[in-house]
C-alpha positions as CSV (number, residue, x, y, z in Angstrom):
1,X,0.0,0.0,0.0
2,X,1.3,3.5,-0.8
3,X,1.9,5.9,2.1
4,X,-1.2,7.7,3.3
5,X,0.4,11.1,2.8
6,X,1.4,10.5,-0.8
7,X,-2.1,9.2,-1.6
8,X,-3.8,12.2,0.0
9,X,-1.5,14.6,-1.8
10,X,-2.3,13.0,-5.2
11,X,-6.1,13.1,-4.4
12,X,-6.0,16.7,-3.3
13,X,-3.6,18.0,-5.9
14,X,-6.3,18.9,-8.6
15,X,-8.3,20.7,-5.9
16,X,-5.3,22.6,-4.7
17,X,-4.4,23.7,-8.2
18,X,-7.9,25.0,-8.8
19,X,-8.1,26.7,-5.5
20,X,-4.7,28.3,-6.1
21,X,-6.0,29.7,-9.4
22,X,-9.0,31.2,-7.7
23,X,-6.8,32.8,-4.9
24,X,-4.4,34.3,-7.5
25,X,-7.4,35.7,-9.5
26,X,-8.7,37.4,-6.4
27,X,-5.4,38.9,-5.5
28,X,-4.5,40.5,-8.8
29,X,-5.7,43.6,-10.7
30,X,-8.1,42.2,-13.3
31,X,-7.8,45.4,-15.4
32,X,-4.0,44.8,-15.7
33,X,-3.3,41.1,-15.1
34,X,0.3,40.0,-14.9
35,X,1.8,37.9,-17.6
36,X,2.0,34.7,-15.5
37,X,-1.8,34.6,-15.3
38,X,-1.8,32.8,-18.6
39,X,0.0,29.9,-17.0
40,X,-2.1,30.1,-13.8
41,X,-5.3,29.9,-15.8
42,X,-4.0,27.0,-17.8
43,X,-2.8,24.9,-14.8
44,X,-5.9,25.7,-12.8
45,X,-8.3,24.5,-15.5
46,X,-10.1,21.4,-14.2
47,X,-9.1,19.1,-17.0
48,X,-5.5,20.2,-16.9
49,X,-5.4,20.0,-13.1
50,X,-6.6,16.4,-13.3
51,X,-4.1,15.6,-16.0
52,X,-1.3,17.0,-14.0
53,X,-2.5,14.9,-11.0
54,X,-2.6,11.8,-13.1
55,X,1.0,12.3,-14.2
56,X,2.1,13.0,-10.6
57,X,0.4,9.8,-9.5
58,X,2.4,7.8,-12.0
59,X,5.6,9.0,-10.4
60,X,4.6,9.3,-6.7
61,X,2.4,6.2,-6.5
62,X,4.1,4.2,-9.2
63,X,7.8,4.9,-10.1
64,X,8.7,5.9,-6.6
65,X,7.4,2.5,-5.3
66,X,9.5,0.5,-7.8
67,X,6.9,-0.1,-10.6
68,X,8.4,0.1,-14.1
69,X,6.5,1.5,-17.1
70,X,5.3,-1.9,-18.2
71,X,3.5,-2.4,-14.8
72,X,2.1,1.1,-14.9
73,X,0.9,0.5,-18.5
74,X,-0.9,-2.7,-17.5
75,X,-2.5,-0.9,-14.5
76,X,-3.7,1.9,-16.8
77,X,-5.0,-0.6,-19.3
78,X,-7.0,-2.5,-16.7
79,X,-8.7,0.7,-15.7
80,X,-9.8,1.7,-19.2
81,X,-12.5,-1.0,-19.7
82,X,-14.7,0.0,-16.7
83,X,-14.0,3.7,-17.3
84,X,-15.1,3.4,-20.9
85,X,-18.4,1.8,-20.1
86,X,-19.1,4.4,-17.5
87,X,-18.3,7.2,-19.9
88,X,-20.5,5.7,-22.6
89,X,-23.5,5.3,-20.2
90,X,-23.0,8.9,-18.9
91,X,-22.8,10.2,-22.4
92,X,-26.0,8.4,-23.4
93,X,-27.8,9.7,-20.3
94,X,-26.7,13.2,-21.1
95,X,-28.0,12.9,-24.7
96,X,-31.3,11.6,-23.4
97,X,-31.4,14.5,-20.9
98,X,-30.8,17.0,-23.8
99,X,-33.5,15.4,-26.0
100,X,-36.1,15.7,-23.2
101,X,-35.0,19.2,-22.5
102,X,-35.3,20.3,-26.1
103,X,-38.7,18.7,-26.4
104,X,-40.2,21.5,-24.4
105,X,-41.2,19.5,-21.4
106,X,-40.6,22.5,-19.2
107,X,-43.3,24.6,-20.9
108,X,-45.8,21.7,-20.5
109,X,-44.9,21.4,-16.8
110,X,-45.3,25.1,-16.3
111,X,-48.8,25.1,-17.7
112,X,-49.9,22.1,-15.7
113,X,-48.3,22.7,-12.3
114,X,-48.9,26.4,-12.0
115,X,-52.6,25.7,-12.4
116,X,-52.6,23.8,-9.1
117,X,-53.9,25.6,-6.0
118,X,-51.2,24.8,-3.6
119,X,-48.6,26.7,-1.4
120,X,-45.9,28.4,-3.5
121,X,-43.3,26.5,-1.6
122,X,-44.9,23.1,-2.3
123,X,-45.5,24.2,-5.9
124,X,-41.8,25.0,-6.3
125,X,-40.8,21.7,-4.8
126,X,-43.2,19.8,-7.1
127,X,-41.8,21.6,-10.2
128,X,-38.2,20.9,-9.1
129,X,-38.6,17.2,-8.4
130,X,-40.7,16.7,-11.5
131,X,-38.1,18.3,-13.7
132,X,-35.4,16.3,-11.9
133,X,-37.3,13.1,-12.6
134,X,-38.0,14.0,-16.3
135,X,-34.7,15.6,-17.2
136,X,-32.2,13.9,-14.8
137,X,-30.0,16.9,-14.3
138,X,-30.3,18.5,-10.8
139,X,-28.7,21.7,-12.2
140,X,-31.2,22.0,-15.0
141,X,-34.0,21.2,-12.6
142,X,-33.0,23.9,-10.2
143,X,-32.5,26.6,-12.9
144,X,-35.7,25.7,-14.7
145,X,-37.7,25.5,-11.6
146,X,-36.4,28.9,-10.4
147,X,-37.4,30.5,-13.7
148,X,-40.8,28.9,-13.7
149,X,-41.6,29.9,-10.1
150,X,-40.3,33.5,-10.4
151,X,-43.7,34.9,-11.4
152,X,-45.3,33.1,-8.4
153,X,-42.7,34.6,-6.1
154,X,-43.2,38.1,-7.5
155,X,-47.0,37.7,-6.8
156,X,-46.3,36.7,-3.2
157,X,-43.8,39.3,-1.8
158,X,-44.4,37.9,1.7
159,X,-42.5,34.8,0.8
160,X,-38.8,34.6,1.8
161,X,-36.7,34.0,-1.3
162,X,-34.2,32.0,0.8
163,X,-36.9,29.5,1.6
164,X,-37.8,29.2,-2.0
165,X,-34.2,28.6,-2.9
166,X,-34.0,25.9,-0.2
167,X,-37.1,24.1,-1.3
168,X,-36.1,24.2,-5.0
169,X,-32.7,22.7,-4.1
170,X,-34.5,20.0,-2.0
171,X,-36.8,19.0,-4.9
172,X,-33.9,19.0,-7.4
173,X,-32.0,16.3,-5.5
174,X,-34.8,13.8,-5.4
175,X,-36.1,11.1,-7.7
176,X,-32.7,10.4,-9.3
177,X,-33.2,7.6,-11.9
178,X,-32.2,6.5,-15.4
179,X,-32.2,10.0,-16.9
180,X,-29.6,11.1,-14.4
181,X,-26.0,10.5,-15.4
182,X,-25.0,10.4,-11.8
183,X,-27.4,7.4,-11.3
184,X,-25.5,5.5,-14.0
185,X,-22.1,6.6,-12.6
186,X,-22.9,5.1,-9.2
187,X,-24.4,2.0,-10.7
188,X,-21.5,1.2,-13.0
189,X,-18.8,2.2,-10.5
190,X,-20.1,0.0,-7.7
191,X,-21.7,-2.7,-9.9
192,X,-25.1,-2.3,-8.2
193,X,-28.1,-4.1,-9.9
194,X,-30.8,-1.9,-11.3
195,X,-33.4,-3.0,-8.8
196,X,-31.1,-2.3,-5.9
197,X,-30.4,1.2,-7.4
198,X,-34.0,2.1,-7.4
199,X,-34.5,0.7,-3.8
200,X,-31.5,2.5,-2.4
201,X,-30.3,5.4,-4.6
202,X,-33.6,6.6,-6.0
203,X,-35.4,6.0,-2.7
204,X,-32.7,7.7,-0.7
205,X,-32.6,10.8,-2.9
206,X,-36.4,11.0,-2.8
207,X,-36.5,10.7,1.0
208,X,-33.9,13.5,1.2
209,X,-36.1,15.7,-1.0
210,X,-39.2,15.0,1.1
211,X,-37.3,15.8,4.3
212,X,-36.0,19.0,2.8
213,X,-39.5,20.1,1.9
214,X,-40.7,19.2,5.4
215,X,-37.9,21.1,7.0
216,X,-38.5,24.2,4.9
217,X,-42.2,24.2,5.7
218,X,-41.3,23.9,9.4
219,X,-38.8,26.7,9.1
220,X,-41.5,28.9,7.4
221,X,-43.6,28.7,10.6
222,X,-40.9,30.5,12.6
223,X,-40.2,33.2,10.0
């Protein structure tokens, strides 16, 4: 087993590079950036930071522990097959997500859900979790739900926007299933059967969403 410190360093290296980029950006004059910012921006780019970390891992966790390049090549090759299947499934899920998004399901949901006579908070949660179920992407669900619920929020100035943000976020994490690329990533990475994924991952995210809604409604009583 490699030393814990070396392993932790390799794992944290991409995060440290991206944080360093952010810190440098905050400390310089954006109107007149120094010449080295070109290199900082390059190194701090997520894909480049991950690539640098992979190269460092070859030396710190591989060569430094006595493995030759043939061994490292076989290690890399053995990891390609499961990685390729995961990437293909995630890509297919992302394509399905985009097809459903471009089909205009958001407009249909707006017409149907906004006609319901319910609390604006519950309505926002229903919109968010329905979009999450239909589109798969939590980010798209949150952004779309926020745009759809904005007219309702404007018509109810007594509502706290922070509560609306919380309840939309709660709804957007629930009902993760086959349209969510994260669902497939967890399934393929851990080798979990589909039935077990629904019983654990989908059920777990839905329970979390319901608890988030309940907590927000409880919080509303004290505000």
